[in-house]
C-alpha positions in Angstrom: 0.0 0.4 -0.5 1.1 3.6 -0.3 0.3 6.6 2.3 0.0 10.4 1.2 -0.1 12.4 4.3 -1.0 16.1 4.8 0.8 16.6 8.1 3.4 15.1 9.9 1.3 14.3 12.6 -0.4 11.9 10.3 2.7 10.4 9.7 4.0 9.9 12.6 0.8 7.7 12.8 1.0 5.7 9.7 4.7 4.8 10.7 3.6 3.6 14.2 0.4 1.4 12.6 3.3 0.2 10.1 4.8 -1.3 13.3 2.0 -2.8 14.6 2.3 -7.0 14.0 -0.8 -7.1 12.5 0.8 -5.5 9.7 4.0 -6.7 9.8 3.4 -8.2 6.4 2.5 -5.3 4.2 4.6 -3.2 2.4 3.6 0.5 3.1 5.4 3.5 1.2 5.3 7.2 3.4 5.1 9.9 1.2 4.1 13.9 1.7 2.6 15.5 -0.7 -1.5 14.5 -0.6 -3.1 13.5 -3.5 -1.3 16.2 -5.4 1.6 14.0 -5.3 0.1 10.7 -5.3 -1.1 12.1 -8.8 2.8 12.5 -10.0 3.0 9.0 -8.3 1.0 7.1 -10.5 1.2 9.2 -13.8 2.4 6.3 -15.7 2.1 3.7 -12.9 0.2 0.9 -11.1 -1.7 2.0 -8.1 -1.1 -0.2 -4.9 -3.7 -2.5 -3.7 -4.1 0.2 -1.4 -3.9 3.5 -1.1 -4.7 5.9 1.9 -4.7 9.8 1.1 -4.2 12.5 4.0 -6.8 15.6 2.7 -4.7 19.2 2.6 -8.1 21.1 3.9 -11.3 21.8 5.2 -11.9 23.0 2.2 -14.9 20.6 0.3 -15.2 21.1 -2.9 -11.4 21.8 -3.8 -11.1 17.9 -1.7 -13.9 16.7 -4.5 -11.8 18.4 -7.0 -8.3 16.6 -6.4 -10.2 13.4 -5.7 -11.9 13.0 -9.4 -8.8 13.5 -10.5 -7.4 10.4 -8.6 -9.9 8.4 -9.4 -8.8 8.7 -13.1 -6.1 7.9 -12.1 -6.9 5.1 -9.9 -6.7 1.2 -11.3 -10.1 -0.2 -10.2 -9.2 -3.1 -8.3 -7.4 0.0 -5.9 -9.2 0.2 -2.5 -8.9 4.4 -1.6 -9.2 5.4 1.9 -9.4 9.0 3.1 -8.5 11.1 5.9 -9.3 14.4 6.9 -10.1 16.3 9.7 -14.1 17.0 8.9 -17.6 15.9 10.2 -19.4 15.8 7.5 -22.5 13.3 7.1 -22.7 14.6 3.3 -19.1 14.3 2.1 -18.5 11.1 3.9 -21.7 10.2 1.9 -20.0 11.2 -1.0 -16.9 9.6 -0.8 -19.0 6.0 -0.2 -20.9 6.9 -3.2 -17.4 7.9 -5.5 -16.2 5.0 -4.6 -13.5 5.2 -1.4 -13.5 2.1 0.6 -13.0 3.7 4.3 -12.8 7.4 5.9 -10.6 8.4 8.9 -11.4 11.2 10.9 -8.2 13.4 12.2 -6.7 13.1 15.0 -6.8 10.0 15.3 -4.0 7.1 16.6 -2.5 4.2 15.0 -5.2 1.3 16.6 -7.7 3.0 14.3 -5.2 3.1 11.3 -4.9 -0.5 11.9 -8.7 -1.1 11.7 -9.0 0.4 8.7 -6.3 -0.9 6.3 -7.6 -4.4 8.0 -11.0 -3.9 6.9 -9.8 -2.9 3.9 -7.7 -5.7 3.7 -10.8 -8.3 4.0 -9.1 -9.9 7.4 -11.8 -10.5 10.1 -10.7 -9.9 13.8 -13.1 -11.9 14.0 -11.1 -14.9 13.6 -10.0 -17.1 16.2 -7.0 -16.4 18.4 -4.1 -18.1 19.0 -2.0 -18.6 22.4 1.6 -19.9 22.6 3.3 -21.4 25.5 6.7 -20.6 25.7 9.4 -22.1 27.9 12.3 -19.3 29.3 14.4 -22.9 29.1 14.5 -26.3 28.4 12.4 -28.7 30.9 10.0 -26.4 32.6 6.8 -27.5 32.4 5.8 -25.4 29.4 4.2 -27.9 27.8 2.0 -29.3 30.1 0.7 -26.2 31.8 -0.4 -25.5 27.7 -2.1 -28.8 26.8 -4.1 -28.1 30.8 -5.2 -24.7 29.6 -5.9 -25.6 26.1 -8.4 -28.3 27.9 -9.6 -26.1 30.2 -10.5 -23.1 27.6 -12.3 -25.7 25.7 -14.6 -27.1 28.5 -15.4 -23.8 29.8 -15.9 -22.2 26.2 -17.8 -25.3 24.8 -16.3 -23.7 21.4 -14.1 -25.4 18.6 -10.1 -25.6 20.6 -7.5 -27.2 18.8 -4.4 -27.8 20.7 -1.0 -27.8 18.6 2.6 -29.3 19.3 5.1 -28.0 17.2 7.6 -29.7 18.8 8.1 -31.7 15.8 10.4 -34.8 16.7 9.9 -35.3 20.4 6.0 -33.5 21.3 4.0 -34.9 24.5 0.4 -34.2 23.8 -0.6 -37.4 22.5 0.9 -39.3 24.9 -0.9 -36.9 27.3 -3.9 -37.8 26.0 -3.3 -41.2 25.3 -4.0 -40.9 21.7 -1.9 -42.4 18.8 -1.5 -39.8 16.3 -1.5 -41.8 12.5 -1.2 -38.1 11.0 0.4 -35.6 12.5 1.9 -31.8 12.8 5.2 -32.9 11.2 2.7 -34.4 7.6 0.4 -31.1 8.4 4.1 -28.8 7.9 5.2 -31.3 4.8 2.2 -30.5 3.0 2.6 -26.7 3.8 6.3 -27.5 2.5 4.6 -28.5 -0.3 2.2 -26.1 -1.4 -0.5 -28.6 -1.3 -3.9 -27.3 0.7 -5.1 -30.2 2.4 -7.4 -29.8 5.1 -7.0 -29.5 9.5 -8.9 -32.1 10.2 -6.7 -34.8 8.2 -4.5 -33.8 10.7 -6.8 -33.8 14.2 -7.4 -36.3 17.3 -10.5 -35.6 18.8 -9.3 -35.4 22.9 -13.0 -34.2 23.9 -16.4 -32.3 22.4 -14.5 -29.6 22.0 -11.2 -30.1 22.2 -8.7 -31.4 18.8 -5.3 -31.9 19.0 -2.0 -32.7 16.2 0.1 -34.1 17.8 3.6 -36.0 17.1 4.6 -39.7 17.0 8.1 -39.0 17.7 9.3 -40.2 13.9 12.5 -39.6 13.5 12.9 -40.5 9.8 12.1 -37.4 7.9 13.4 -33.8 9.1 11.2 -30.6 8.3 13.0 -27.4 7.7 10.1 -24.4 9.4 9.9 -21.5 7.3 8.4 -18.5 8.2 5.9 -18.7 4.8 4.9 -22.3 6.6 4.2 -21.1 9.6 2.1 -18.2 8.6 0.2 -20.3 6.3 -0.5 -23.0 9.1 -1.7 -20.7 11.6 -3.6 -19.1 9.2 -5.3 -22.1 8.6 -6.0 -22.8 12.1 -7.4 -19.4 12.6 -10.3 -20.3 10.1 -11.2 -23.4 11.8 -11.4 -22.8 15.4 -12.1 -20.8 18.2 -9.0 -20.7 20.1 -6.1 -22.7 18.8 -2.8 -23.5 21.2 0.8 -23.4 20.2 3.1 -25.5 22.4 6.7 -23.7 21.2 9.5 -26.2 21.8 12.4 -24.5 23.5 14.4 -22.8 20.6 14.4 -19.0 18.8 14.3 -19.6 15.4 12.7 -17.8 12.5 9.9 -19.5 12.5 10.0 -19.9 16.4 10.1 -15.4 15.9 7.3 -15.3 13.3 4.9 -17.8 14.9 4.9 -15.4 18.3 3.9 -11.8 16.0 1.6 -14.4 14.3 -0.3 -15.2 17.6 -2.6 -13.3 19.6 -0.8 -14.1 23.0 1.8 -15.5 24.6 2.8 -17.2 27.7 6.0 -17.7 28.6 6.7 -20.5 31.5 10.3 -19.9 33.5 11.1 -22.1 36.7 12.8 -19.6 39.5 16.2 -20.0 39.2 19.2 -17.7 37.4 19.1 -19.2 33.7 14.9 -18.7 34.1 15.9 -15.3 35.1 17.8 -14.3 32.3 16.1 -15.4 29.4 13.2 -14.2 30.8 14.4 -10.6 30.7 15.8 -11.8 27.1 12.2 -12.4 25.8 10.4 -10.5 27.6 12.8 -7.6 25.8 12.7 -9.2 22.6 9.1 -9.0 22.3 8.6 -6.1 23.5 10.8 -5.1 20.3 8.5 -7.9 18.0 5.6 -7.0 19.8 5.2 -2.5 20.3 1.5 -2.1 20.6 0.3 -5.3 22.5 0.8 -6.1 26.2 3.3 -8.2 27.6 2.8 -11.4 27.5 1.9 -13.6 30.3 4.3 -14.9 32.7 4.0 -18.3 34.6 6.8 -19.6 37.4 6.4 -23.1 37.5 7.6 -25.8 39.8 8.5 -23.7 42.4 9.4 -24.6 46.2 12.0 -27.5 45.6 12.8 -28.5 48.1 16.2 -27.9 49.1 17.0 -25.7 45.9 17.8 -22.0 45.8 15.2 -20.2 44.3 14.6 -16.8 43.4 11.3 -15.0 44.4 9.0 -13.3 41.9 10.0 -10.3 42.6 13.3 -10.3 41.7 11.7 -11.7 38.2 9.2 -8.6 38.5 12.4 -6.5 38.8 14.5 -8.2 35.6 11.7 -8.3 33.7 10.0 -5.4 34.3 6.7 -8.0 34.5 5.1 -10.3 37.9 4.1 -13.3 37.0 0.7 -13.9 36.7 0.7 -17.6 37.7 2.4 -19.6 40.5 2.7 -23.2 40.5 4.0 -25.4 42.7 6.5 -28.2 42.3 3.9 -31.4 42.2 5.5 -34.0 40.9 3.6 -36.5 42.5 0.3 -35.0 40.8 1.5 -35.0 37.9 3.7 -37.9 36.8 0.0 -39.8 38.3 -1.4 -37.8 35.5 1.4 -38.3 32.7 1.3 -42.5 33.6 -2.7 -42.7 33.0 -2.6 -40.6 29.6 -5.0 -38.4 31.5 -4.6 -34.5 33.1 -4.6 -33.4 37.0 -8.5 -32.3 36.3 -9.5 -36.2 35.5 -6.7 -37.3 38.4 -6.8 -35.1 41.2 -9.7 -32.4 40.5 -10.2 -31.0 43.7 -6.1 -30.0 44.2 -4.3 -26.6 44.4 -2.9 -27.7 41.8 -5.8 -28.1 39.5 -7.6 -24.8 40.7 -4.7 -22.9 39.8 -5.1 -23.6 35.8 -8.5 -23.5 35.9 -8.4 -20.0 37.3 -5.0 -19.5 34.6 -7.3 -20.3 31.7 -9.8 -17.0 32.7 -6.5 -14.9 32.8 -5.9 -15.8 28.9 -9.2 -15.9 27.5 -10.9 -13.6 29.9 -14.3 -14.3 28.7 -14.8 -18.4 30.5 -15.9 -18.6 33.5 -13.1 -18.9 36.7 -13.7 -20.1 40.3 -13.0 -17.4 43.0 -13.0 -20.1 45.2 -8.8 -19.9 46.0 -7.3 -19.5 49.5 -6.4 -16.1 50.2 -2.8 -18.0 51.6 -0.1 -15.2 50.0 1.5 -18.3 49.2 -0.8 -19.2 47.1 -1.9 -16.5 45.2 -2.8 -17.4 41.4 -2.5 -14.4 39.6 -1.3 -10.7 39.6 -4.4 -8.7 38.3 -4.3 -8.6 34.6 -4.7 -5.5 32.2 -7.9 -5.1 31.1 
C-alpha cells in the first residue's frame, strides 16, 4: 500500500501503525504531498492494492475536485482510504458513493489506522484467537501447562479449540491425552511446505467434545525445514477453523519461532525460579516487546516453585528484571503431575480438587478472560494465583 500525508502528525501515526505486528507483512510506502503527490506518482504507474490519502484542507469542494482527478488515475481494483478532519455526513456519503472504501476522521491513533487497513484487506478480527506457550528454558513444564490450559479453555468455553504440538520430533501432547497420531504435525507442516491445501481435520485427533489435537508420533525419519512462510500459512488455517488454538512451541529461537510469536494473539512464557530462568525471561521479554510494540506483555508463569533444598528466586526478582509480575506461580507437585502423565490424563481427571488443578483452571480465565473463573481459592499469600491482569 501507499500512503500520502499532508501533516507530520499523521505521518507519525502511519509509521506507528506500520510497526504493528498485524501489518508486519504489509509493504507500506509513506510519502508527503497528499493527493497532488499521488497524482504525480501514478501518472505513469499502476496503483497498489491500497492507497491512503490525507486531505490537505477543509475546503470540501476543492478536495472533491482533487479526489475526482485521482479517481481517473486509480486502477479499478485499488481500494482508496481517505483521511481528513472534516466531520460531515454529506461528505462521507459522497465519498462512499464515489467508491472510497473508508474514511478516517483526524486526529486519530495508530490503532484506528490498523483497524481501517484490516477492513480494507478483508481480514476479520473475529477469526479465532491463537495462544502460544514457550519455555524460557528446556524442562520447565511449558508443554504440560499448555495442554491443561487448552483443555480447560475448550471445556469452559464450549467452543471448538485446537492444541498443536509443534515439537516435531519429541512432542508429548498426544501422550498426555493417551492418543496415538497416525498423521501428525510433521505431515501437516510437510503439506504446507509442499504447497498442498489439505484440510486441517485430516491431521486432527479428538481429545474431547470441544478439544482437537495435532500431535507427533516422535518420528525422526524425515527432517522438515520449517520456514516463516510455512508457519504463517498454517496458523492462518487454524484461525479459520477454531475459536481457540494453543501452540505448544519447542524451546528454541529460530526464524519460524519468532514468526509464530509475531502472528499469535497471546503469549505465555513459562520459567523456572532460577538464575537461568531469570536471565532468559528478561531477554525474551525485551525481544518480544520490540517484536510486538503495540501489544500487552506476554503472560508469565513461574513453574515448579518450592523444590526442597533448591536455592530459588522470588517472584519480585523476576518482576524487577523483566518488568513483569508473574501471573501465576505453580508449586512443585511431582506426585500429582506424574500420576496424571502415567495414566495419559490431565490432573483435572486424577486430582480435580487439588490446588494445582484450581490454579490452572483459574489461569485459563486469565488467558481467555470470558471464561467462567472459580474464585473460591484460598487467600493464602503463598498460593496467590495471579496478579491483576491488564484489562
